[in-house]
TIROZA-350730 format. One line per 10 residues: their letters; for each residue x negated, y negated, z of C-alpha. Coordinates in pm, whole numbers. Each point is the difference from the previous one (the first is absolute). Example, Ala and Ser with C-alpha at 12.3 -4.5 7.8 and 13.67 -1.06 7.14 Angstrom:
<romars>
as> -1230,450,780  -137,-344,-66
</romars>
This chain:
<romars>
xxxxxxxxxx> -98,-593,-1150  -134,298,130  314,81,178  144,15,-322  -301,181,-187  -29,299,244  367,164,-34  -28,10,-380  -359,159,24  119,241,293
xxxxxxxxxx> 359,132,-163  -216,11,-344  -292,191,162  -230,-237,-225  -368,1,54  -256,-302,-30  -185,-120,-295  -120,-330,-111  74,-175,-327  -176,-346,-101
xxxxxxxxxx> -98,-46,338  344,29,145  100,291,224  297,199,-152  149,330,103  116,280,-260  254,253,-20  268,177,-165  394,49,25  182,235,-234
xxxxxxxxxx> -142,-113,-335  -128,-344,98  -381,-78,77  33,-295,272  -257,-250,81  56,-179,313  -172,-334,85  26,-281,290  46,-316,-191  -78,-248,316
xxxxxxxxxx> 261,-266,129  179,-265,-220  34,-39,-344  -316,-127,-128  -208,264,147  238,251,-110  21,-126,-343  -407,14,14  -10,340,160  265,141,-282
xxxxxxxxxx> -136,-190,-297  -345,191,95  153,325,15  214,-18,-340  -353,-103,-162  -165,347,110  299,238,93  220,160,-287  362,-91,136  338,82,-118
xxxxxxxxxx> 189,-138,277  -85,-261,312  192,59,327  -15,-287,310  84,213,323  41,-118,320  196,-247,225  191,-288,-10  171,-269,240  424,11,-42
xxxxxxxxxx> 183,-332,-65  325,150,-118  243,105,272  28,339,-164  -381,40,0  -50,153,331  -289,198,119  -67,288,-203  193,-96,-279  -210,91,-327
xxxxxxxxxx> 33,-259,-288  -100,46,-395  37,-365,-90  86,-82,-371  -152,-337,35  -308,-133,166  -13,-380,98  -334,-166,40  120,-259,251  -310,-223,-44
xxxxxxxxxx> 13,-47,-383  427,109,-16  -103,247,-302  163,341,-24  -116,302,-70  182,322,-100  -89,341,96  101,325,-165  203,269,115  -163,286,193
xxxxxxxxxx> 163,347,34  364,2,-24  82,-300,222  88,-316,-192  -213,-316,130  257,-235,173  -14,-327,195  -283,-270,19  -324,-13,245  -209,-285,60
xxxxxxxxxx> -382,-14,17  -161,-227,194  -367,-94,99  86,-120,349  218,123,280  324,-215,17  190,-32,267  188,-350,-34  351,77,11  91,-241,-270
xxxxxxxxxx> -244,153,-240  98,333,72  372,-107,-53  -94,-134,-341  -173,300,-113  342,190,127  204,-220,-199  -219,57,-320  106,380,21  -334,124,194
xxxxxxxxxx> 69,268,237  -365,107,97  -349,-187,-12  -323,212,-25  -346,-151,-132  -132,162,-282  291,115,-291  -43,-306,-175  -398,4,-21  63,384,-137
xxxxxxxxxx> 270,-115,-220  -217,-291,-147  -300,274,-66  201,274,-126  238,-231,-246  -303,-147,-118  -158,347,-118  333,122,-118  24,259,283  318,105,161
xxxxxxxxxx> 31,-46,353  245,68,312  49,-127,360  53,200,266  76,-171,331  160,92,303  108,-244,304  -221,-18,308  84,-289,141  249,-315,-26
xxxxxxxxxx> -67,-377,97  296,-16,262  -189,282,197  -266,-232,47  -259,284,17  -223,-133,-300  -193,-343,88  -318,-142,-110  -219,148,252  101,342,-112
xxxxxxxxxx> -98,-72,-359  -303,-188,118  -129,343,87  39,148,-359  -324,-23,-198  53,-101,-394  -96,340,-100  281,174,211  -169,130,289  79,-117,359
xxxxxxxxxx> -275,-223,192  14,202,306  -171,-276,199  257,-273,-129  277,279,134  -146,80,338  -21,-400,76  352,-30,-113  88,287,210  -218,-150,301
xxxxxxxxxx> 131,-357,-8  383,71,-74  52,303,220  342,-73,33  102,98,-387  -188,336,45  367,164,-34  67,-205,-330  -353,91,-118  98,358,42
xxxxxxxxxx> 343,-27,-154  -145,-166,-307  -281,235,-10  247,296,-1  233,-141,-227  -279,-90,-261  -134,380,32  345,127,-50  68,-193,-301  -346,55,-154
xxxxxxxxxx> 57,327,9  399,-3,-158  -179,-211,-262  -261,255,-87  235,287,15  238,-193,-244  -295,-67,-232  -106,321,-22  342,168,-53  69,-237,-283
xx> -313,140,-158  58,378,43
</romars>
């Protein structure tokens, strides 16, 4: 999403460019050349964009950086997760990220293509050892593993289902490419004014988590 892209670009001081029609940002940290791209929302879109980039950009290692929803009681707001396993919830297939920096991967996250709020489904995922949910890593993992490129995931918890802040109307204001539909967001606020404090909190926590993910990612690449 744009909220996840922006802090990486800002901290890196990256400059915009285009590769195969995809807008990217390029910068350098220590001795590492870094290309940053917004891969969109959902595993299908993420896999498609990742594959296109891998076809045209020489890459040694791919990193997914951004936010996630916490399931495990220990996955509180601001918790950094570098998973050892990524579960594609729809197919049941598992992908295995590579180590990044000095922190060994640990735990399992789930990739979903929809917002899951049903307590029974969430409980089932937690019983499988899933500590957090997000929407792109399995797609990236599929593309990278097919291409034989090492990949890693850095996620920071921005919300939890028991907070009741993330719901379908909020997700509907997000376009497939990861940008926000401003008119949909304004309609949401106008029709649900009582939820404004919750929306503000969700936005604040998401921005904090995205910034923390960007910092952790660039630190590991330095």
